C-alpha positions, 0 to 999 in steps of 0.5 A: 500500500505504501509502495503505491502511495509513493507514486503520488508523493508529490501530490500529497506534499502539494495538498498539505502545502495548499491546505496550510496556505488556505488556513492562513489565508482564511483571515484574508478571504482567499479568492474562489479559484484558490479554494477550488484548487484546494478542493481539487487536490484534497479530493484527488489525494483522498480518492486515491488513498481510499482506493488503494486502501480498499485494494489493500484490504481486498488483496489481504482478504483474497490472498488469505482465503484463496492464495492470489488476488485478481486484477479485474477486481482491482480495476473495478474498485478503481473505476467505482472509487474514481467515479464516486470521487468525481461526483463528490468533487463536482458537488463541492465546486458547485458544478451541475452534473445532470447535463453531463449525465444526460449527454452521456446517456444519449451517446452511451448507445454508440459507445456500447456498440463501439466497445461491444467486444471489450464489454463482452469480455469484461462482463464475461470475466465478471461472470467467471469470477462471480460464479467462482468457476476459475481462480488464479492458481487453478489448472484448466484445460479448454476444449480447444486444447489450451491448458495451464495454470491461471495467472490472472483474470483481467478486464479483457483476457485470462492469462494462463501459464503452460507447463512449458513456461509459455504464457497463453492469453485467452479472451474471457468471452471464449472461456465463458462460451467453451467447455473448460475443465478445471482440475482444481474445482473440488480438490487440489489433488489429481487422479490419473491412470496407467494401462498395463497388459499381462500374459494370459497365463499370469496369476492375476491375484499375484499381478495385482499384489505386485502392482499395488506394492510398486504403486504404494512405494512410489506414492510414499515418495511424494507429498501426502495428498489432502485426502487419504488415497490408496492406489487401485488396480482394476482388470477390465479387458480380454485383449488380443494378446493380453489381459489389460488392467488400469492402475489408478494413482494420484498426485498433488500437482497436475504436472507431477503425473508425468514424472510419476507415470514415467517412474511407475512404468520403469519400476513396474517393468523391472519388478515384473521381470524379477517376479517372472510376470510377462508383458506380452508382445502383440501376438496373432495366430492364423489358422488355415484349413487343409482344404484351403491350402490344397485349393491354393496349391492347385491354383498357384503352387509358388504363391501358396508356399509363401503364404503358409509360412509362419501359419498353423495348419489344422 
């Protein structure tokens, strides 16, 4: 707050000086124009200080509750405070504001049409924040493919940072009109799965036990999750050459899933080798009847010999 007030230090000094002069000159009836200068400086300084104080209170409250404030609310606080200060200023100097408001009302339609896109993004940003759909620090993914951490939501754009440290600027209206996945809406931890296939001759109960041991060992090396989580193994498919299972894991940050997936696959493959559990290559068995082979030989003997290589005859 004091850092922001430093930028108007010169105006603070000027306001103090003219206030002292005004007090001294009251005995000698100072001119009207000097009195208006005093009012102008005082209203400007007090409006600025009051605005920065409101922003300071908002930041302290928001950071204590959510971790990070949003610049869009800073803009709204400034706009409303400056409008209030301007109204008070015109009243103190005796300026009639009604004709000006009438003129603005007549030209308001033209301004609204000219700023249609800007106003659309402004109200979209207000809707997003009021509905608490997104907050700075959330990890989101748009239907169009953009994803990353929300850095800020301002009067026109939402700024997100990708995992590659790139900044993506997205209009608020696009976010409000597209399908957006917020991974941090209900809880900060993220669940993800790894698909593994084992040979048909494997003891599935033993496979499940070994897989859970590897998963639990990996999870113990990462920060504890907000909620108690235990890895899960579910066999779900008889595939062409393997019985497939899904291993459910969890992490505290979205980007940690890639490192955890990498380490889990390495450790599981090593442990499977030690336990004699086979992860099969894709296998396909082709069966051709004797009648088909005889017919093929009668039509084209040379071609038939090549086509029955690596086949099983029944």
